[in-house]
C-alpha positions as CSV (number, residue, x, y, z in Angstrom):
1,M,44.6,-51.4,49.6
2,L,45.3,-50.5,46.1
3,L,41.6,-50.8,45.0
4,L,40.5,-48.3,47.6
5,N,42.7,-45.6,46.2
6,Y,41.7,-46.2,42.5
7,S,40.1,-43.4,40.7
8,P,38.9,-43.9,37.1
9,P,40.6,-42.0,34.3
10,T,38.9,-38.8,33.2
11,F,38.2,-38.1,29.6
12,S,37.8,-34.8,28.0
13,I,35.7,-33.9,25.0
14,K,38.8,-33.4,22.9
15,Q,41.9,-35.5,23.1
16,V,45.4,-34.7,21.8
17,V,46.5,-36.7,18.7
18,P,49.6,-38.7,19.6
19,G,52.7,-37.5,17.7
20,M,51.3,-34.1,16.9
21,S,51.5,-30.7,18.5
22,E,49.3,-29.7,21.4
23,T,47.1,-27.6,19.2
24,A,46.1,-30.5,16.9
25,V,43.2,-32.1,18.6
26,K,40.6,-34.7,17.6
27,P,37.1,-35.0,19.0
28,S,36.5,-38.0,21.2
29,M,34.5,-40.7,19.4
30,S,31.2,-42.0,20.6
31,P,30.1,-45.6,20.2
32,W,27.4,-44.4,17.8
33,T,29.8,-42.6,15.4
34,P,30.0,-45.5,12.9
35,L,26.2,-45.5,12.6
36,R,26.1,-41.8,12.1
37,N,28.9,-41.5,9.6
38,N,28.3,-44.5,7.4
39,R,24.8,-45.0,5.8
40,V,25.7,-48.5,4.5
41,F,26.8,-49.7,7.9
42,L,23.6,-48.2,9.4
43,F,21.4,-50.0,7.0
44,L,23.3,-53.3,7.5
45,W,23.0,-52.9,11.2
46,I,19.2,-52.2,11.0
47,A,18.8,-55.2,8.6
48,T,20.7,-57.5,11.0
49,L,18.6,-56.3,14.0
50,V,15.3,-56.9,12.1
51,S,16.5,-60.3,11.0
52,N,17.4,-61.3,14.5
53,I,14.0,-60.2,15.8
54,G,12.4,-62.3,13.1
55,T,14.5,-65.3,14.1
56,W,13.5,-64.9,17.7
57,M,9.8,-64.6,16.7
58,H,10.2,-67.8,14.7
59,D,11.8,-69.7,17.6
60,V,9.0,-68.6,20.0
61,G,6.3,-69.4,17.5
62,A,7.7,-72.8,16.6
63,G,8.0,-73.8,20.3
64,W,4.5,-72.5,21.0
65,L,3.1,-74.5,18.1
66,V,4.8,-77.7,19.1
67,T,3.7,-77.2,22.7
68,S,0.1,-76.7,21.6
69,L,0.2,-79.8,19.4
70,T,1.8,-82.2,21.9
71,D,2.4,-82.4,25.7
72,S,5.8,-84.0,25.3
73,E,8.8,-81.9,26.5
74,F,11.1,-84.1,24.5
75,V,9.4,-83.2,21.2
76,V,9.7,-79.5,22.1
77,A,13.4,-79.9,22.9
78,L,13.9,-82.0,19.8
79,M,12.4,-79.2,17.7
80,Q,14.6,-76.6,19.3
81,T,17.7,-78.8,18.8
82,A,16.8,-79.4,15.1
83,T,16.4,-75.6,14.6
84,S,19.8,-74.7,16.2
85,L,21.9,-77.6,15.0
86,P,22.7,-76.3,11.5
87,A,24.0,-73.0,12.9
88,F,26.0,-74.9,15.6
89,F,27.7,-77.1,13.0
90,F,28.3,-74.1,10.7
91,C,29.8,-71.8,13.4
92,C,31.7,-74.4,15.5
93,C,32.7,-77.3,13.3
94,L,33.6,-75.8,10.0
95,P,36.1,-73.2,11.3
96,G,37.9,-76.0,13.2
97,H,38.1,-78.0,10.1
98,W,39.5,-75.0,8.2
99,R,42.1,-74.4,10.9
100,I,43.2,-78.0,10.7
101,S,43.4,-77.8,6.9
102,L,45.6,-74.7,7.2
103,I,47.9,-76.3,9.8
104,D,48.3,-79.4,7.6
105,A,49.1,-77.1,4.6
106,C,51.7,-75.2,6.5
107,T,53.6,-78.2,7.8
108,C,54.2,-79.8,4.4
């Protein structure tokens, strides 16, 4: 079988730059390179991480509060739906409307 003879490609620390001589090399990039080289991107990434953790804490706290106030699973589900519905409409419905508007504008 073809899968049994497969060997993953090997990567060296330095790779040759395409279109240049063999002596011109560039160091291979790590996934963390953008965070190390760009302070603005690092701060934006940290702020996004903190914001997401805060959102998760709010979701857990709101669910916990509604669970302690009532025994109805429907009310807990309704609260979670009401919390996530605006993000759903913003992320899913608006881009579709914008795409339709662009298609209509192009076919005039």
